[in-house]
C-alpha positions as CSV (number, residue, x, y, z in Angstrom):
1,M,0.0,-0.1,0.0
2,T,2.8,2.4,0.9
3,L,4.7,1.6,-2.5
4,L,1.4,2.5,-4.4
5,S,0.8,5.7,-2.5
6,E,4.3,6.6,-3.2
7,K,4.0,5.9,-6.9
8,I,0.7,7.9,-6.9
9,K,2.6,10.7,-5.2
10,K,5.5,10.6,-7.8
11,N,3.3,10.6,-10.7
12,F,1.3,13.6,-9.5
13,N,4.3,15.4,-8.7
14,Q,5.7,14.8,-12.2
15,N,2.7,15.8,-13.9
16,K,0.7,18.0,-11.4
17,E,0.1,20.8,-14.0
18,I,-2.4,18.5,-16.1
19,F,-4.2,17.6,-12.7
20,F,-4.9,21.3,-12.1
21,I,-5.8,21.7,-16.0
22,V,-8.1,18.7,-15.9
23,A,-9.7,20.2,-12.8
24,L,-10.3,23.3,-14.5
25,G,-11.7,21.6,-17.5
26,V,-14.0,19.5,-15.2
27,F,-15.5,22.7,-13.7
28,L,-15.9,24.3,-17.0
29,I,-17.5,21.5,-18.8
30,F,-19.8,20.3,-15.8
31,F,-20.9,23.7,-14.3
32,R,-24.6,24.1,-15.0
33,L,-24.5,21.4,-17.6
34,N,-28.3,21.1,-17.7
35,R,-28.6,25.0,-18.0
36,A,-29.4,25.1,-21.9
37,D,-32.2,23.9,-23.9
38,T,-31.7,21.1,-26.4
39,L,-31.9,23.1,-29.6
40,N,-29.8,21.5,-32.2
41,D,-29.0,18.1,-34.1
42,G,-28.3,16.7,-30.6
43,S,-32.1,16.8,-29.9
44,H,-33.0,14.2,-32.5
45,Y,-29.7,12.2,-31.9
46,S,-31.0,12.1,-28.3
47,M,-34.7,11.5,-28.8
48,R,-33.6,8.4,-30.9
49,A,-31.0,7.2,-28.5
50,L,-33.4,7.3,-25.6
51,A,-35.2,4.2,-26.8
52,Y,-32.4,3.0,-29.2
53,L,-35.0,3.5,-32.2
54,D,-34.2,5.2,-35.6
55,Y,-37.3,7.4,-36.1
56,I,-37.3,11.1,-36.2
57,G,-40.8,11.9,-37.4
58,P,-43.6,10.8,-40.2
59,N,-42.8,13.5,-42.6
60,L,-39.0,13.8,-42.4
61,Q,-36.2,11.6,-42.8
62,T,-37.6,8.1,-43.1
63,A,-36.0,5.0,-41.5
64,P,-36.2,1.3,-41.8
65,I,-39.3,1.1,-39.3
66,Q,-41.2,3.1,-42.0
67,W,-40.1,1.3,-44.9
68,F,-41.1,-2.1,-43.5
69,G,-43.7,-1.4,-40.7
70,S,-41.3,-2.8,-38.1
71,V,-37.6,-2.7,-37.5
72,P,-35.8,-5.5,-39.7
73,W,-33.2,-7.4,-37.9
74,W,-30.4,-5.5,-39.5
75,G,-32.1,-2.1,-38.7
76,N,-30.7,-2.2,-35.2
77,L,-27.2,-2.5,-36.2
78,S,-26.8,1.2,-37.4
79,F,-29.0,4.2,-38.0
80,H,-29.7,5.7,-41.4
81,D,-27.9,9.1,-41.1
82,A,-25.1,8.1,-38.6
83,P,-23.1,4.9,-37.2
84,P,-24.6,3.5,-34.0
85,L,-21.9,4.0,-31.3
86,V,-22.9,7.4,-29.9
87,F,-26.7,6.5,-29.8
88,L,-25.8,3.3,-28.0
89,I,-23.6,5.1,-25.4
90,Q,-26.3,7.8,-24.8
91,H,-28.9,4.9,-24.6
92,I,-26.8,3.3,-21.7
93,F,-26.5,6.7,-19.9
94,F,-30.2,7.1,-20.2
95,K,-30.8,3.7,-18.5
96,I,-28.4,4.3,-15.8
97,F,-29.3,8.1,-15.1
98,G,-32.8,8.5,-16.2
99,E,-34.5,10.6,-18.9
100,N,-33.0,14.0,-18.4
101,I,-30.7,16.7,-19.7
102,I,-27.8,15.7,-17.5
103,A,-27.9,12.1,-18.8
104,L,-28.2,13.4,-22.2
105,R,-25.0,15.5,-22.1
106,L,-23.0,13.3,-19.6
107,P,-21.2,11.2,-22.3
108,F,-20.0,14.4,-24.3
109,A,-19.0,16.0,-21.1
110,L,-17.0,13.0,-19.9
111,S,-15.6,12.8,-23.4
112,G,-14.4,16.3,-23.3
113,V,-12.2,15.5,-20.0
114,G,-10.9,12.6,-21.7
115,V,-9.8,14.7,-24.7
116,L,-8.0,16.9,-22.5
117,I,-5.9,14.2,-21.0
118,F,-5.2,12.5,-24.3
119,V,-4.0,16.0,-25.9
120,Y,-1.5,16.4,-22.7
121,L,-0.2,12.9,-23.5
122,I,0.1,13.2,-27.2
123,A,1.8,16.5,-26.9
124,K,4.2,15.2,-24.3
125,K,5.2,12.2,-26.3
126,L,5.8,14.4,-29.4
127,F,7.4,17.4,-28.1
128,G,7.9,17.3,-24.3
129,K,6.1,18.4,-21.1
130,Q,6.2,22.4,-21.7
131,T,4.2,21.8,-25.0
132,A,2.0,19.2,-23.3
133,V,1.1,21.6,-20.5
134,L,0.4,24.7,-22.9
135,S,-1.4,22.5,-25.5
136,S,-3.9,21.2,-22.7
137,L,-4.3,24.6,-21.3
138,A,-5.1,26.1,-24.5
139,L,-7.8,23.6,-25.1
140,A,-9.1,23.8,-21.7
141,V,-10.0,27.7,-22.0
142,S,-11.0,27.4,-25.5
143,T,-14.5,28.6,-26.1
144,F,-15.4,26.6,-28.9
145,F,-13.9,23.3,-27.2
146,L,-16.0,23.8,-24.1
147,W,-19.2,24.5,-26.2
148,S,-18.4,21.3,-28.3
149,F,-18.7,19.1,-24.9
150,R,-21.6,20.9,-23.2
151,T,-23.9,19.9,-26.1
152,A,-24.8,16.5,-27.7
153,Y,-23.4,16.6,-31.3
154,L,-21.9,13.1,-32.3
155,E,-18.4,14.9,-32.7
156,G,-18.0,15.2,-28.9
157,V,-17.7,11.4,-28.5
158,E,-16.0,11.1,-31.7
159,T,-13.1,13.5,-30.9
160,F,-12.4,11.4,-27.8
161,F,-11.9,8.2,-29.6
162,I,-9.9,10.2,-32.4
163,A,-7.5,11.6,-29.8
164,G,-7.1,8.1,-28.2
165,A,-6.6,6.5,-31.6
166,V,-3.8,9.1,-32.2
167,Y,-2.2,8.6,-28.8
168,F,-2.0,4.9,-29.2
169,F,-0.8,5.1,-32.8
170,L,2.2,7.1,-31.4
171,K,2.6,4.4,-28.8
172,S,2.4,1.6,-31.5
173,L,5.3,3.1,-33.4
174,E,7.4,2.3,-30.3
175,K,5.8,-0.8,-28.9
176,E,4.0,-3.5,-31.2
177,K,1.4,-4.4,-28.7
178,F,-0.4,-0.8,-29.0
179,W,-1.5,-1.6,-32.5
180,I,-4.4,-3.4,-30.7
181,H,-5.4,-0.4,-29.0
182,T,-5.0,1.5,-32.0
183,G,-7.5,-0.5,-33.9
184,I,-10.0,-0.5,-31.3
185,F,-10.0,3.3,-30.9
186,L,-9.9,3.8,-34.7
187,A,-12.9,1.6,-35.0
188,L,-14.9,3.3,-32.2
189,A,-14.0,6.6,-33.9
190,L,-15.5,5.5,-37.2
191,L,-18.4,4.0,-35.3
192,S,-19.0,7.3,-33.8
193,K,-19.0,9.3,-37.0
194,Y,-17.6,8.7,-40.4
195,T,-15.6,11.9,-40.6
196,S,-12.9,10.1,-38.5
197,F,-12.1,8.3,-41.7
198,F,-9.2,10.8,-42.4
199,L,-7.1,8.8,-39.8
200,I,-6.9,5.9,-41.9
201,P,-5.0,7.2,-44.8
202,F,-2.9,9.3,-42.4
203,M,-1.8,6.3,-40.2
204,L,-1.2,3.9,-43.4
205,I,1.0,6.7,-45.2
206,Y,3.0,8.0,-41.8
207,T,3.8,4.4,-41.1
208,F,4.7,3.5,-44.6
209,I,7.2,6.7,-44.6
210,R,8.6,6.2,-41.1
211,H,8.2,2.4,-40.1
212,K,7.9,0.2,-43.0
213,Q,8.7,-2.8,-40.8
214,T,5.3,-2.3,-39.2
215,F,3.4,-4.1,-42.0
216,I,5.1,-7.5,-41.2
217,Q,4.3,-7.3,-37.4
218,K,1.9,-9.7,-35.9
219,K,0.1,-7.3,-33.5
220,F,-0.4,-4.7,-36.5
221,W,-2.6,-7.3,-38.3
222,I,-4.3,-8.2,-35.1
223,G,-5.2,-4.5,-34.7
224,V,-6.4,-4.5,-38.3
225,S,-8.6,-7.6,-37.8
226,I,-10.1,-6.0,-34.6
227,F,-10.8,-2.9,-36.4
228,F,-12.8,-4.6,-39.2
229,L,-14.4,-6.9,-36.7
230,L,-15.8,-3.9,-34.8
231,I,-17.1,-2.2,-37.9
232,L,-18.6,-5.3,-39.2
233,P,-22.3,-4.1,-37.9
234,V,-22.0,-0.9,-40.0
235,I,-21.0,-2.9,-43.1
236,V,-23.7,-5.4,-42.8
237,Y,-26.4,-2.6,-42.3
238,N,-25.3,-0.8,-45.5
239,I,-25.2,-4.0,-47.5
240,M,-28.8,-4.8,-46.4
241,M,-29.9,-1.4,-47.1
242,Y,-28.4,-1.3,-50.4
243,K,-30.3,-4.6,-51.2
244,A,-33.5,-3.3,-49.8
245,R,-33.6,0.3,-51.1
246,G,-30.8,0.7,-53.7
247,H,-28.5,2.9,-51.6
248,F,-26.5,3.0,-48.6
249,D,-27.1,5.2,-45.3
250,V,-27.3,8.9,-45.8
251,Q,-23.6,9.6,-45.2
252,V,-22.2,6.9,-47.4
253,S,-24.7,7.5,-50.2
254,K,-23.4,11.1,-50.6
255,L,-20.1,9.8,-51.7
256,F,-21.8,7.8,-54.6
257,P,-23.8,10.1,-57.0
258,S,-25.2,7.0,-58.9
259,M,-27.2,6.4,-55.6
260,F,-28.6,10.0,-55.4
261,E,-32.0,9.1,-57.0
262,A,-32.5,6.3,-55.0
263,A,-31.6,8.1,-51.8
264,K,-33.7,11.2,-52.8
265,K,-37.0,8.9,-52.7
266,D,-36.3,8.3,-48.9
267,W,-34.6,11.5,-47.9
268,P,-35.8,14.3,-50.2
269,I,-35.0,16.8,-47.7
270,L,-31.3,15.9,-47.7
271,F,-30.9,15.2,-51.5
272,S,-32.9,17.8,-52.8
273,S,-30.1,20.4,-53.4
274,T,-28.9,20.8,-57.1
275,D,-25.7,22.8,-56.3
276,N,-22.8,20.2,-56.7
277,T,-20.3,22.9,-56.8
278,I,-16.9,21.6,-55.1
279,S,-14.9,24.6,-53.9
280,P,-12.3,23.1,-51.5
281,F,-10.2,26.6,-51.4
282,S,-13.4,28.3,-50.1
283,N,-13.9,25.4,-47.7
284,Y,-10.7,25.5,-46.2
285,I,-10.6,29.5,-45.8
286,A,-14.1,28.9,-44.1
287,I,-12.6,26.4,-41.5
288,W,-10.1,28.9,-40.2
289,R,-12.2,31.9,-40.5
290,Q,-15.0,30.1,-38.4
291,L,-12.6,28.8,-35.6
292,Q,-11.2,32.4,-35.3
293,G,-14.7,33.6,-35.1
294,Y,-15.6,31.3,-32.2
295,H,-13.0,32.8,-29.7
296,T,-11.7,36.1,-28.7
297,F,-9.8,38.0,-31.4
298,M,-6.6,37.6,-29.9
299,F,-6.8,33.9,-29.2
300,G,-8.3,33.4,-32.7
301,I,-5.1,35.2,-34.0
302,L,-3.0,33.0,-31.9
303,L,-4.6,29.9,-33.2
304,I,-4.3,30.9,-37.0
305,F,-0.4,31.9,-36.3
306,S,0.1,28.7,-34.4
307,V,-1.2,26.5,-37.3
308,I,0.7,28.7,-39.6
309,F,3.8,28.3,-37.7
310,V,3.8,24.7,-37.7
311,F,3.6,24.4,-41.4
312,V,6.3,26.9,-41.9
313,N,8.5,25.2,-39.3
314,W,7.8,21.7,-41.2
315,L,8.7,23.2,-44.5
316,I,12.1,24.8,-43.4
317,G,12.8,21.7,-41.5
318,M,12.3,19.5,-44.7
319,R,15.6,21.0,-45.9
320,R,17.6,19.7,-43.3
321,K,17.4,16.7,-40.9
322,M,14.6,17.3,-38.3
323,D,12.8,15.3,-35.4
324,S,10.5,13.1,-37.3
325,H,7.8,14.1,-34.7
326,R,7.7,17.5,-36.3
327,H,6.2,16.0,-39.4
328,F,3.4,14.4,-37.5
329,I,0.9,17.5,-36.8
330,P,1.2,19.1,-40.3
331,I,0.6,15.7,-42.0
332,L,-2.3,15.1,-39.7
333,L,-3.8,18.4,-40.3
334,L,-3.4,17.8,-44.1
335,S,-5.1,14.5,-43.9
336,F,-8.0,16.2,-41.9
337,S,-8.4,18.8,-44.6
338,V,-9.4,15.9,-47.1
339,I,-12.7,15.8,-45.4
340,F,-13.5,19.4,-46.8
341,I,-12.6,18.9,-50.3
342,S,-16.4,18.7,-51.1
343,L,-18.0,19.0,-47.7
344,P,-18.7,22.6,-46.3
345,P,-17.2,23.0,-43.0
346,A,-20.4,23.4,-40.8
347,T,-19.8,24.2,-37.2
348,R,-20.7,20.8,-35.9
349,Y,-18.0,19.2,-38.0
350,L,-15.2,21.2,-36.5
351,P,-14.7,20.0,-32.8
352,I,-12.5,17.3,-34.2
353,L,-10.0,19.7,-35.3
354,M,-9.5,21.4,-31.8
355,P,-7.2,18.9,-30.4
356,L,-4.7,19.3,-33.3
357,V,-5.0,23.1,-33.2
358,S,-4.4,23.1,-29.4
359,V,-1.2,21.0,-29.9
360,A,-0.2,23.4,-32.6
361,I,-0.7,26.4,-30.2
362,G,1.5,24.5,-27.4
363,F,4.2,24.0,-30.0
364,S,4.3,27.4,-31.5
365,L,4.5,28.9,-28.0
366,S,7.2,26.6,-26.9
367,N,9.3,27.3,-29.7
368,L,8.9,31.0,-29.2
369,F,10.0,30.7,-25.7
370,E,13.1,28.6,-26.8
371,A,14.0,31.3,-29.4
372,F,14.5,33.8,-26.6
373,T,16.5,31.4,-24.4
374,G,18.9,33.4,-22.1
375,K,16.8,36.4,-22.5
376,R,14.7,36.5,-19.4
377,N,13.2,40.0,-19.8
378,I,11.6,39.2,-23.2
379,Q,10.5,35.6,-21.9
380,K,8.8,37.3,-18.9
381,V,6.9,39.8,-21.4
382,L,5.7,36.8,-23.5
383,V,4.5,34.9,-20.4
384,I,2.5,38.1,-19.5
385,I,1.0,38.6,-23.1
386,F,0.1,35.0,-23.4
387,S,-1.3,34.7,-19.8
388,V,-3.5,37.7,-20.6
389,I,-4.8,36.1,-23.9
390,F,-5.4,33.0,-22.1
391,F,-7.2,34.7,-19.3
392,I,-9.5,36.8,-21.6
393,E,-10.4,33.7,-23.4
394,L,-11.2,32.0,-20.3
395,A,-13.7,34.7,-19.3
396,F,-15.1,35.0,-22.9
397,S,-15.6,31.1,-22.5
398,I,-17.4,31.4,-19.4
399,N,-19.6,34.2,-20.4
400,T,-20.5,32.2,-23.7
401,N,-21.2,28.8,-22.2
402,L,-21.7,28.9,-18.5
403,I,-23.9,32.0,-17.8
404,S,-27.5,32.3,-18.7
405,H,-27.5,35.8,-19.9
406,P,-24.0,37.2,-21.1
407,R,-22.9,40.0,-19.1
408,N,-22.5,41.9,-22.1
409,E,-24.5,41.4,-25.3
410,K,-22.0,42.9,-27.5
411,P,-20.5,40.0,-29.7
412,K,-17.1,40.8,-28.8
413,F,-17.7,39.8,-25.3
414,Y,-19.3,36.3,-26.2
415,S,-19.6,33.9,-29.1
416,S,-23.0,33.1,-30.7
417,T,-22.2,29.5,-30.7
418,G,-23.1,29.4,-27.0
419,E,-26.3,27.2,-26.1
420,K,-29.2,29.3,-25.2
421,S,-32.1,28.7,-22.7
422,M,-35.1,29.7,-24.7
423,G,-37.7,28.4,-22.1
424,F,-38.1,24.8,-23.4
425,N,-36.7,23.2,-20.2
426,Q,-39.1,25.4,-18.0
427,L,-41.9,24.5,-20.5
428,E,-41.3,20.6,-20.1
429,D,-41.4,21.2,-16.4
430,Y,-44.8,22.8,-16.5
431,L,-46.0,20.2,-19.0
432,K,-45.0,17.3,-16.6
433,T,-47.3,18.6,-14.0
434,T,-50.3,17.9,-16.4
435,W,-49.5,14.2,-17.2
436,K,-51.4,13.3,-14.0
437,E,-54.6,14.3,-15.7
438,N,-53.6,12.1,-18.7
439,P,-54.5,8.2,-18.0
440,L,-52.8,7.1,-21.4
441,Y,-49.6,8.4,-20.1
442,I,-46.8,6.0,-19.7
443,P,-44.1,7.0,-17.1
444,Y,-41.4,4.8,-18.3
445,V,-39.7,4.8,-22.0
446,R,-41.9,2.6,-24.1
447,K,-40.0,1.7,-27.4
448,P,-42.5,1.3,-30.4
449,K,-42.4,-1.9,-32.2
450,N,-44.1,-1.0,-35.2
451,T,-45.4,2.1,-37.1
452,N,-48.9,1.5,-35.6
453,D,-47.2,2.5,-32.3
454,L,-46.0,5.9,-33.7
455,M,-49.5,6.7,-35.2
456,F,-51.8,9.5,-33.8
457,Y,-55.3,7.9,-33.1
458,W,-58.2,10.3,-32.4
459,N,-60.0,7.5,-30.5
460,N,-57.1,7.6,-28.1
461,L,-58.2,11.0,-27.0
462,K,-61.3,10.0,-24.9
463,D,-60.8,11.1,-21.3
464,N,-57.3,12.1,-22.2
465,N,-55.5,15.6,-22.8
466,L,-54.6,16.9,-26.2
467,Y,-51.5,19.1,-26.7
468,I,-51.5,21.4,-29.7
469,F,-48.2,23.3,-30.6
470,D,-47.5,26.3,-32.7
471,G,-46.0,25.2,-35.9
472,D,-43.4,28.1,-35.9
473,M,-41.7,26.8,-32.7
474,D,-38.1,25.6,-33.1
475,W,-37.9,22.5,-35.0
476,F,-35.3,20.8,-32.9
477,G,-37.3,21.8,-29.7
478,R,-40.3,20.1,-31.0
479,I,-38.4,16.9,-31.5
480,W,-36.8,16.5,-28.1
481,Y,-39.5,18.3,-26.1
482,F,-42.8,17.1,-27.8
483,N,-42.1,14.2,-30.3
484,R,-40.2,12.2,-27.4
485,F,-43.2,12.3,-25.4
486,F,-45.5,11.2,-28.1
487,N,-43.4,8.5,-29.2
488,Y,-42.5,6.8,-25.9
489,H,-44.8,8.0,-23.3
490,K,-48.1,8.2,-25.3
491,I,-48.9,11.9,-24.8
492,N,-51.0,13.2,-27.6
493,F,-48.9,16.2,-29.2
494,T,-50.0,17.4,-32.5
495,S,-49.3,20.6,-34.5
496,E,-52.0,23.4,-35.3
497,S,-51.5,22.6,-39.1
498,E,-52.4,19.0,-38.5
499,I,-55.5,20.0,-36.5
500,E,-56.4,22.5,-39.5
501,T,-56.0,19.7,-41.9
502,V,-58.3,17.2,-40.1
503,V,-60.9,19.7,-38.8
504,G,-60.9,22.5,-41.2
505,L,-61.5,26.3,-40.7
506,D,-65.4,26.1,-40.8
507,K,-65.9,23.7,-38.0
508,D,-66.0,24.2,-34.3
509,L,-62.9,22.4,-32.9
510,F,-63.8,22.7,-29.2
511,D,-67.4,21.2,-29.9
512,I,-65.9,18.4,-31.8
513,L,-63.1,17.6,-29.0
514,R,-65.7,17.9,-26.4
515,K,-68.8,16.0,-28.0
516,V,-67.4,13.3,-30.5
517,V,-63.9,12.8,-29.2
518,G,-64.2,13.2,-25.6
519,V,-61.1,15.0,-24.7
520,H,-60.6,16.0,-21.0
521,Y,-58.1,19.1,-21.4
522,V,-56.9,20.6,-24.6
523,Y,-53.8,22.6,-24.5
524,Y,-52.3,25.1,-26.9
525,I,-48.5,26.0,-26.8
526,T,-47.3,28.9,-28.5
527,I,-44.6,31.4,-28.6
528,A,-44.9,34.4,-26.4
529,D,-43.1,36.7,-28.8
530,N,-45.4,37.6,-31.6
531,S,-42.8,38.8,-33.8
532,M,-41.5,35.1,-34.2
533,K,-44.8,33.8,-35.3
534,H,-46.0,33.7,-38.9
535,K,-49.3,34.2,-37.7
536,T,-51.5,31.9,-40.2
537,E,-55.1,32.4,-40.3
538,Y,-55.7,29.2,-38.4
539,A,-53.3,30.0,-35.7
540,N,-54.8,33.4,-35.0
541,L,-58.3,31.7,-35.0
542,L,-57.1,29.1,-32.6
543,E,-55.5,31.6,-30.1
544,K,-58.5,33.7,-30.4
545,N,-60.9,30.8,-29.5
546,F,-58.8,29.8,-26.6
547,L,-58.9,33.2,-25.2
548,H,-62.6,33.5,-25.7
549,N,-63.4,30.3,-23.9
550,I,-61.1,30.9,-21.1
551,D,-62.3,34.6,-20.6
552,T,-66.1,34.0,-21.0
553,L,-66.6,30.4,-19.8
554,H,-64.0,30.7,-16.9
555,N,-63.1,26.9,-17.7
556,G,-59.3,27.4,-18.3
557,E,-56.3,29.3,-17.7
558,K,-53.5,31.1,-19.6
559,V,-49.9,30.3,-18.3
560,Q,-46.9,32.1,-19.0
561,I,-43.4,30.3,-19.2
562,V,-40.5,32.3,-18.4
563,N,-37.1,31.4,-19.6
564,D,-33.6,31.8,-17.7
565,Y,-33.4,35.4,-18.9
566,G,-36.8,36.4,-17.2
567,E,-38.4,36.6,-20.5
568,N,-41.8,35.4,-21.5
569,A,-40.9,32.6,-23.8
570,F,-44.1,30.5,-24.2
571,I,-47.8,30.9,-23.6
572,V,-49.9,27.6,-22.5
573,Y,-53.6,27.9,-23.0
574,K,-55.4,25.2,-20.8
575,L,-58.9,24.7,-21.4
576,R,-61.3,22.0,-19.6
577,L,-63.7,20.2,-22.0
578,N,-65.1,17.3,-20.0
């Protein structure tokens, strides 16, 4: 026991900086993790992960359950628009921690902590401890990094496995046994999202150039075998989908123009664009412009400068014998750029770049300090300058990601990427209090077995509640906060446009719901800010009728839902019919 404690103490003393940086990262990532609403692609990822069911909605991106009426045996091996691993991980976290925002974001938050540790280990192995400390610190204070792991984009978990794959790849170049670890992490990265594919050509090319003998090592081929074994479910899924529908999943189909027509029939919303222009130069410029814009001006400039410095240092070093590790980051960055030859660099794709950029920052700062070795006054000035840049970025990051209402609303004091609290969480809290009036409500997560379980049935409304929502509400918000309860808990949500289609303008909705259907309570959920509504004729009529019944018949109420900013976010009209 004494030997173990001594070993731990020695390890802490040797790496105490990273312990403090990780502690900072943990605080920044986990503080008020459930503050913001779920209003991005993470909403439909999480909604599907909750029951591990590939279904978004009846008129959106269709999935195997809609094509066949139920999920075929191969339909559980992956998802129609992404590989399955992150869905599965989230599903497990929901099982353990329950159906809540913390469980939704926890896999990504933990991944962020893991990325910090891997970045330290990668930079230390490549360039030494000083670079490792600076790299991990730059990553910890980065506004964009913090945002990436406080939301539920697939890239959060993917970045963790990418960082792990890179670290074990470096280890495998020294010790053959780590090829097994590399194969596992590489497969898990690919099973998280296909954009991690860039690692495969990078590893093969780098190994061929620097360590050709690797290709005859037994452990290398064991690692390759494990890699293919782990990704086999996705391969089978795509083969079966091709047999059934004439195309692969969404992401793979986009690589094959010959499949566009077949894919367009199932996913018209994703394959309707006629713009096939490929502009890699514009994409590459956009990557760095966006990354610079997600941070404070000075930190963004440091980021761009560091990447340029890494490449300049590499090009100069090619003329003379240079430490082989200095080739590593530039070649990896070039491999990453292949993704964006034809793919526009949307915000959600860029988190996987931040670990590489942070190592570039650490490398450039370390080299800058070394350039002034022996000139202590200049080094002190540099320390002060970069400490100020890091501190201001930290304050900017906190103002963007942790505080409900940024202390200063001018863009230079916070980033627009920060997740917002628009009142959906508060709306859910209120609506949950009404479930007790709904006999049909199922308190646990019910996984639908077929399309019949996902249909809206008017005869199910007798003695139950009906929840009508404004069609102008945020689509992502509707998926997590309304569709989830309809799909898994049998809460009868429908939009005003669907009600208009069924009932029409010339009939009395309340009379039908009261006398014919037998609804207990009917709710209408709308946006409080009239400037955000399109105000269709039926929406105006519906709201007017609710107000008339509440004011004249006194059999209902109007409830204001307030968001974190203290603003009226939603209005819920509640009317008792029976």
